[in-house]
Backbone as CSV, one residue per row, in Angstrom:
resi,resn,N_x,N_y,N_z,CA_x,CA_y,CA_z,C_x,C_y,C_z
1,MET,99.501,112.680,131.434,99.764,112.333,130.046,101.009,111.475,129.934
2,GLY,102.067,111.826,130.680,103.303,111.071,130.620,103.112,109.636,131.051
3,ASN,102.268,109.382,132.082,102.033,108.026,132.538,101.295,107.208,131.493
4,ARG,100.328,107.831,130.807,99.610,107.106,129.761,100.544,106.781,128.609
5,THR,101.376,107.737,128.226,102.319,107.514,127.139,103.320,106.440,127.536
6,GLY,103.854,106.537,128.752,104.793,105.530,129.240,104.140,104.166,129.361
7,GLY,102.875,104.144,129.810,102.135,102.894,129.919,101.879,102.256,128.571
8,ARG,101.580,103.084,127.601,101.341,102.571,126.241,102.633,102.015,125.651
9,ALA,103.740,102.713,125.877,105.036,102.231,125.377,105.400,100.904,126.041
10,ALA,105.142,100.812,127.338,105.440,99.563,128.058,104.563,98.431,127.544
11,ALA,103.285,98.711,127.282,102.377,97.687,126.751,102.821,97.248,125.353
12,THR,103.275,98.210,124.542,103.760,97.883,123.201,104.996,96.994,123.292
13,GLU,105.922,97.340,124.164,107.133,96.522,124.350,106.760,95.122,124.846
14,GLN,105.809,95.055,125.744,105.381,93.766,126.277,104.742,92.914,125.170
15,ARG,103.936,93.529,124.335,103.341,92.800,123.205,104.435,92.286,122.270
16,TRP,105.395,93.159,121.973,106.501,92.767,121.101,107.217,91.548,121.666
17,GLU,107.538,91.601,122.921,108.260,90.500,123.567,107.443,89.211,123.609
18,SER,106.120,89.320,123.575,105.280,88.118,123.635,105.169,87.398,122.294
19,LEU,105.607,88.054,121.226,105.572,87.403,119.916,106.682,86.356,119.814
20,PRO,106.417,85.252,119.098,107.473,84.259,118.898,108.659,84.843,118.129
21,GLU,109.823,84.276,118.343,111.063,84.767,117.728,110.964,84.843,116.204
22,GLY,110.346,83.843,115.579,110.220,83.847,114.113,109.441,85.039,113.601
23,ILE,108.349,85.382,114.277,107.537,86.551,113.890,108.353,87.818,114.102
24,ARG,109.045,87.906,115.227,109.844,89.111,115.501,110.938,89.280,114.442
25,GLN,111.570,88.190,114.031,112.615,88.293,113.007,112.037,88.754,111.674
26,GLN,110.860,88.219,111.318,110.246,88.623,110.061,109.857,90.100,110.098
27,VAL,109.266,90.542,111.193,108.867,91.942,111.322,110.093,92.842,111.234
28,ASP,111.150,92.526,111.982,112.363,93.341,111.925,112.964,93.330,110.516
29,GLY,112.873,92.201,109.822,113.364,92.137,108.441,112.629,93.112,107.547
30,TYR,111.305,93.145,107.676,110.530,94.096,106.874,110.827,95.537,107.278
31,VAL,110.959,95.793,108.566,111.275,97.146,109.021,112.636,97.569,108.479
32,LEU,113.619,96.688,108.548,114.960,97.026,108.039,114.948,97.289,106.534
33,GLN,113.986,96.714,105.830,113.826,96.967,104.389,112.929,98.172,104.124
34,ASP,112.474,98.848,105.187,111.551,99.975,105.098,110.253,99.568,104.393
35,SER,109.702,98.441,104.825,108.431,97.932,104.309,107.406,97.889,105.448
36,PRO,106.949,99.059,105.885,106.080,99.100,107.068,104.754,98.372,106.889
37,MET,104.170,98.423,105.711,102.881,97.770,105.521,103.013,96.257,105.680
38,ARG,104.087,95.689,105.156,104.294,94.247,105.312,104.515,93.895,106.776
39,ALA,105.274,94.715,107.475,105.526,94.467,108.889,104.228,94.539,109.690
40,VAL,103.411,95.553,109.425,102.131,95.690,110.128,101.242,94.486,109.843
41,ARG,101.240,94.043,108.605,100.387,92.897,108.247,100.796,91.645,109.018
42,VAL,102.097,91.397,109.138,102.563,90.229,109.883,102.126,90.326,111.343
43,VAL,102.347,91.482,111.969,101.971,91.651,113.373,100.461,91.547,113.535
44,TRP,99.716,92.167,112.646,98.263,92.161,112.727,97.711,90.743,112.574
45,THR,98.256,89.991,111.602,97.808,88.617,111.402,98.097,87.764,112.638
46,ALA,99.305,87.847,113.153,99.665,87.081,114.355,98.911,87.602,115.577
47,GLY,98.756,88.899,115.682,98.150,89.505,116.852,96.653,89.296,116.967
48,ARG,95.988,89.015,115.856,94.538,88.769,115.930,94.233,87.609,116.873
49,ALA,95.097,86.586,116.846,94.897,85.440,117.738,95.045,85.842,119.202
50,LEU,95.728,86.964,119.444,95.964,87.443,120.806,95.004,88.572,121.189
51,GLY,94.079,88.888,120.280,93.104,89.934,120.555,93.582,91.340,120.245
52,TRP,94.680,91.464,119.499,95.202,92.789,119.161,94.503,93.314,117.923
53,GLY,94.419,94.627,117.845,93.839,95.277,116.685,94.906,95.898,115.799
54,LEU,94.441,96.590,114.789,95.350,97.230,113.837,96.212,98.297,114.503
55,VAL,95.621,99.089,115.392,96.387,100.144,116.070,97.511,99.536,116.902
56,ASP,97.227,98.435,117.581,98.275,97.755,118.352,99.419,97.329,117.424
57,SER,99.064,96.796,116.262,100.071,96.348,115.297,100.893,97.517,114.777
58,GLN,100.232,98.628,114.495,100.938,99.818,114.028,101.872,100.351,115.109
59,ASP,101.416,100.316,116.361,102.271,100.764,117.471,103.529,99.911,117.576
60,ILE,103.376,98.607,117.423,104.534,97.708,117.508,105.524,98.002,116.388
61,VAL,105.032,98.176,115.175,105.932,98.453,114.042,106.593,99.819,114.219
62,ALA,105.856,100.810,114.694,106.463,102.126,114.958,107.560,101.995,116.016
63,HIS,107.295,101.189,117.023,108.293,100.918,118.074,109.552,100.292,117.471
64,ARG,109.385,99.370,116.544,110.539,98.713,115.919,111.297,99.702,115.023
65,TYR,110.597,100.575,114.348,111.262,101.608,113.544,112.125,102.486,114.446
66,GLU,111.576,102.865,115.586,112.325,103.692,116.532,113.541,102.930,117.064
67,HIS,113.344,101.673,117.392,114.421,100.852,117.959,115.546,100.609,116.946
68,LEU,115.178,100.332,115.698,116.196,99.981,114.687,116.822,101.212,114.039
69,GLY,116.151,102.351,114.099,116.695,103.649,113.687,117.533,103.679,112.430
70,ASP,118.815,104.017,112.587,119.715,104.235,111.451,120.042,102.968,110.670
71,ARG,119.693,101.823,111.184,119.970,100.571,110.467,118.977,100.327,109.334
72,ILE,117.892,101.082,109.306,116.842,100.881,108.304,117.299,101.432,106.958
73,ALA,117.133,100.617,105.921,117.440,101.038,104.543,116.222,101.804,104.042
74,ARG,116.199,103.093,104.290,115.031,103.920,103.964,114.768,103.950,102.465
75,THR,113.485,103.951,102.133,113.089,104.109,100.745,113.518,105.506,100.316
76,PRO,114.226,105.616,99.206,114.708,106.941,98.797,113.554,107.862,98.401
77,ASP,113.760,109.149,98.624,112.787,110.148,98.201,112.686,110.145,96.683
78,SER,111.501,110.461,96.181,111.343,110.655,94.740,112.107,111.906,94.346
79,PRO,112.738,111.908,93.170,113.404,113.133,92.742,112.366,114.199,92.408
80,LEU,112.643,115.417,92.827,111.727,116.528,92.580,112.394,117.663,91.809
81,ASP,113.649,117.471,91.426,114.319,118.514,90.666,113.744,118.547,89.245
82,PRO,113.721,119.714,88.620,113.098,119.858,87.298,113.678,118.928,86.235
83,GLU,114.979,118.731,86.236,115.601,117.886,85.217,115.135,116.436,85.340
84,SER,115.109,115.905,86.565,114.688,114.515,86.772,113.223,114.325,86.415
85,LEU,112.371,115.243,86.888,110.947,115.123,86.587,110.687,115.216,85.082
86,ALA,111.379,116.127,84.411,111.195,116.268,82.962,111.617,114.998,82.230
87,LEU,112.719,114.411,82.657,113.186,113.181,82.016,112.203,112.044,82.255
88,LEU,111.705,111.913,83.480,110.711,110.878,83.784,109.434,111.095,82.981
89,ALA,108.995,112.346,82.876,107.764,112.650,82.144,107.912,112.340,80.665
90,THR,108.994,112.771,80.069,109.154,112.553,78.628,109.408,111.084,78.307
91,GLY,109.752,110.292,79.308,109.905,108.857,79.102,108.590,108.104,79.154
92,ALA,107.503,108.785,79.516,106.189,108.136,79.586,105.681,107.857,78.173
93,PRO,105.045,106.703,77.974,104.478,106.434,76.646,103.295,107.352,76.388
94,GLY,103.186,107.842,75.201,102.082,108.720,74.847,102.484,110.177,74.916
95,ARG,101.585,111.003,74.408,101.791,112.447,74.383,101.293,113.018,75.702
96,ILE,102.130,113.787,76.393,101.748,114.374,77.682,100.792,115.532,77.428
97,VAL,99.632,115.464,78.107,98.628,116.513,77.938,98.412,117.310,79.217
98,ALA,98.923,116.824,80.348,98.800,117.562,81.610,99.701,116.923,82.659
99,ILE,100.038,117.714,83.658,100.697,117.223,84.874,99.674,117.400,85.982
100,GLU,99.486,116.354,86.781,98.447,116.408,87.806,99.015,115.991,89.160
101,ALA,98.546,116.669,90.202,98.876,116.329,91.582,97.635,115.702,92.202
102,LEU,97.822,114.541,92.842,96.707,113.785,93.406,96.991,113.418,94.856
103,TRP,96.020,113.648,95.723,96.163,113.231,97.119,96.007,111.727,97.216
104,ASP,96.754,111.141,98.118,96.633,109.724,98.436,97.029,109.589,99.897
105,GLY,96.856,108.443,100.460,97.221,108.263,101.849,97.174,106.813,102.254
106,ASP,97.818,106.521,103.364,97.761,105.190,103.946,98.006,105.304,105.444
107,THR,97.926,104.181,106.117,98.038,104.209,107.575,99.457,104.441,108.059
108,VAL,100.438,104.280,107.203,101.822,104.471,107.604,102.292,105.892,107.333
109,HIS,102.023,106.388,106.127,102.537,107.698,105.715,101.560,108.837,105.934
110,ASP,100.330,108.539,106.338,99.293,109.540,106.436,99.015,110.066,105.026
111,TRP,98.777,111.357,104.861,98.496,111.927,103.542,99.796,112.232,102.801
112,PHE,99.774,112.025,101.491,100.882,112.394,100.617,100.307,112.747,99.252
113,VAL,101.146,113.294,98.387,100.692,113.718,97.061,101.520,112.989,95.998
114,ARG,100.814,112.487,94.991,101.472,111.849,93.848,101.445,112.819,92.665
115,LEU,102.571,112.953,91.981,102.620,113.713,90.735,102.573,112.716,89.590
116,VAL,101.670,112.962,88.638,101.542,112.073,87.488,101.534,112.881,86.203
117,ALA,101.993,112.238,85.145,101.878,112.793,83.800,100.649,112.153,83.173
118,VAL,99.716,112.972,82.718,98.520,112.479,82.038,98.846,112.462,80.551
119,THR,98.598,111.319,79.901,98.955,111.188,78.482,97.739,110.861,77.622
120,ALA,97.919,111.133,76.352,96.970,110.733,75.308,97.786,109.959,74.277
121,ASP,97.127,109.125,73.535,97.783,108.360,72.454,98.957,107.524,72.941
122,PRO,98.836,106.625,73.855,97.634,106.108,74.507,97.271,106.919,75.748
123,ALA,95.978,106.884,76.059,95.481,107.579,77.243,95.956,106.849,78.490
124,GLY,96.360,107.605,79.493,96.789,107.000,80.747,97.398,108.030,81.676
125,GLU,97.869,107.541,82.797,98.605,108.393,83.726,99.859,107.634,84.123
126,HIS,100.932,108.365,84.307,102.230,107.743,84.572,102.865,108.420,85.777
127,HIS,103.133,107.613,86.781,103.686,108.098,88.044,105.047,108.763,87.827
128,LEU,105.206,109.941,88.409,106.483,110.662,88.334,107.158,110.743,89.702
129,ALA,106.380,111.048,90.737,106.969,111.230,92.065,105.886,111.084,93.128
130,THR,106.331,110.672,94.311,105.476,110.640,95.494,106.080,111.611,96.494
131,VAL,105.272,112.543,96.967,105.750,113.556,97.900,105.159,113.270,99.284
132,HIS,105.918,112.494,100.083,105.534,112.230,101.460,105.889,113.454,102.305
133,HIS,105.361,113.507,103.505,105.611,114.629,104.413,107.112,114.837,104.626
134,GLY,107.845,113.773,104.933,109.286,113.890,105.173,110.037,114.386,103.952
135,THR,109.646,113.889,102.770,110.253,114.347,101.515,110.037,115.845,101.358
136,ALA,108.804,116.283,101.620,108.462,117.701,101.463,109.252,118.572,102.430
137,VAL,109.367,118.141,103.667,110.099,118.923,104.665,111.567,119.041,104.261
138,ARG,112.158,117.940,103.795,113.568,117.997,103.348,113.708,118.902,102.125
139,PHE,112.753,118.853,101.205,112.796,119.664,99.991,112.663,121.148,100.320
140,LEU,111.754,121.473,101.239,111.512,122.879,101.592,112.655,123.486,102.392
141,GLY,113.345,122.659,103.178,114.399,123.193,104.031,113.811,124.206,104.992
142,ASP,114.317,125.421,104.972,113.829,126.474,105.860,112.681,127.273,105.255
143,ALA,112.357,127.019,103.981,111.271,127.752,103.329,109.935,127.319,103.929
144,PRO,109.061,128.248,104.238,107.775,127.880,104.830,106.829,127.280,103.788
145,ALA,105.962,126.389,104.233,104.946,125.804,103.356,103.680,126.651,103.372
146,GLY,103.667,127.691,104.190,102.461,128.497,104.330,101.442,127.716,105.136
147,ARG,100.194,127.879,104.792,99.122,127.202,105.527,98.847,125.815,104.963
148,ARG,99.471,125.477,103.870,99.227,124.193,103.225,100.045,123.072,103.850
149,HIS,99.570,121.881,103.655,100.326,120.679,104.004,101.633,120.749,103.202
150,PRO,102.784,120.460,103.815,104.052,120.549,103.089,104.074,119.739,101.797
151,SER,103.440,118.566,101.794,103.408,117.746,100.577,102.691,118.462,99.449
152,ALA,101.607,119.175,99.779,100.860,119.916,98.765,101.680,121.084,98.236
153,ALA,102.336,121.800,99.125,103.142,122.952,98.707,104.255,122.522,97.754
154,VAL,104.939,121.441,98.088,106.051,120.968,97.247,105.535,120.391,95.939
155,ALA,104.466,119.608,95.996,103.918,119.024,94.764,103.448,120.113,93.807
156,GLU,102.821,121.151,94.361,102.365,122.236,93.494,103.558,122.972,92.870
157,GLN,104.561,123.244,93.665,105.746,123.943,93.148,106.421,123.118,92.045
158,ALA,106.676,121.852,92.319,107.363,120.995,91.341,106.476,120.725,90.129
159,GLY,105.191,120.491,90.375,104.272,120.201,89.274,104.069,121.376,88.344
160,ARG,103.914,122.577,88.920,103.755,123.778,88.072,105.008,124.035,87.241
161,ALA,106.167,123.870,87.856,107.417,124.089,87.119,107.540,123.090,85.969
162,LEU,107.220,121.838,86.225,107.306,120.820,85.185,106.292,121.083,84.075
163,ALA,105.060,121.389,84.447,104.034,121.668,83.439,104.440,122.860,82.570
164,GLY,104.985,123.900,83.205,105.451,125.061,82.440,106.568,124.693,81.486
165,GLN,107.484,123.869,81.956,108.608,123.432,81.114,108.115,122.611,79.923
166,LEU,107.073,121.807,80.138,106.547,120.955,79.070,105.472,121.632,78.233
167,GLY,105.005,122.809,78.670,103.968,123.540,77.931,102.599,122.871,78.009
168,VAL,102.286,122.278,79.167,100.986,121.634,79.366,100.358,122.197,80.645
169,PRO,99.051,121.999,80.825,98.410,122.489,82.049,98.840,121.690,83.285
170,PHE,98.777,122.375,84.423,98.975,121.710,85.714,97.630,121.695,86.417
171,HIS,97.286,120.563,87.037,96.005,120.442,87.722,96.221,119.879,89.124
172,PHE,95.686,120.586,90.102,95.692,120.120,91.495,94.355,120.578,92.058
173,ALA,93.377,119.684,92.052,92.008,120.050,92.403,91.833,120.432,93.867
174,ALA,92.680,119.917,94.756,92.486,120.185,96.191,93.815,120.524,96.865
175,PRO,94.427,121.643,96.508,95.737,121.953,97.087,95.701,122.378,98.555
176,ASP,94.532,122.791,99.040,94.466,123.344,100.389,94.185,122.330,101.490
177,GLU,93.640,121.181,101.132,93.405,120.147,102.135,93.313,118.787,101.445
178,PRO,93.749,117.737,102.129,93.728,116.402,101.532,92.330,115.975,101.102
179,ASP,92.236,115.500,99.867,90.973,115.015,99.318,91.288,114.045,98.188
180,ASP,91.218,112.758,98.490,91.537,111.770,97.462,90.356,111.493,96.531
181,GLN,89.273,112.245,96.687,88.112,112.132,95.802,87.929,113.394,94.951
182,ALA,88.920,114.281,94.972,88.818,115.537,94.209,88.703,115.235,92.715
183,PRO,88.043,116.127,91.975,87.875,115.899,90.528,89.216,115.811,89.800
184,ARG,89.259,114.929,88.838,90.472,114.726,88.043,90.520,115.692,86.863
185,TRP,91.704,115.834,86.277,91.891,116.697,85.120,91.131,116.128,83.930
186,ARG,90.514,117.000,83.181,89.832,116.643,81.934,90.258,117.657,80.881
187,PRO,90.433,117.198,79.640,90.781,118.159,78.591,89.644,119.148,78.373
188,PRO,89.973,120.373,77.972,88.932,121.381,77.718,87.940,120.863,76.675
189,ALA,86.696,121.331,76.775,85.655,120.928,75.823,86.135,121.194,74.406
190,GLY,85.874,120.256,73.550,86.262,120.399,72.144,87.678,119.949,71.860
191,GLN,88.434,119.646,72.881,89.805,119.181,72.681,89.868,117.705,73.025
192,ARG,90.203,116.897,72.082,90.301,115.446,72.293,91.760,115.062,72.416
193,GLY,92.020,114.000,73.213,93.374,113.481,73.388,93.982,113.110,72.115
């Protein structure tokens, strides 16, 4: 296993070194700005001419994240404290009718949970927080997440507290496993927005 891992790392470094200086500077610029998707896109676009796939591009960007380490201006965590979430929610246009937790994911962050305020008058949803795995682990500290994904545990805790504070329902259709197709919140029958 160690030889395969070492071989893959060496191949990734070799691919990185084979890129022209301009591409490497652009990729490092995006990595330093904590913009992994943009960095992957640059490598993937350039690498297609060299026969590289998306996984190769992701490996190169992950390698650059590791190499640049503390120099990266990390995207700040979304605030999850009750006061911040309440202020963000009450700043949403429209009357808040529910707080909802929704699974989402991408190739960089894997699965994460978005907290949104569902409104009526006008109808819509308004982003409050994104709970990535790292955010959840920092929020939980030494507290266990149980059997749930840490992002789900934290989103449910913060979302329920906010919904209780605002006197509206909390909805999380799939708290036990990632499902970005889970049913969305709907007002009870007979109740219109």
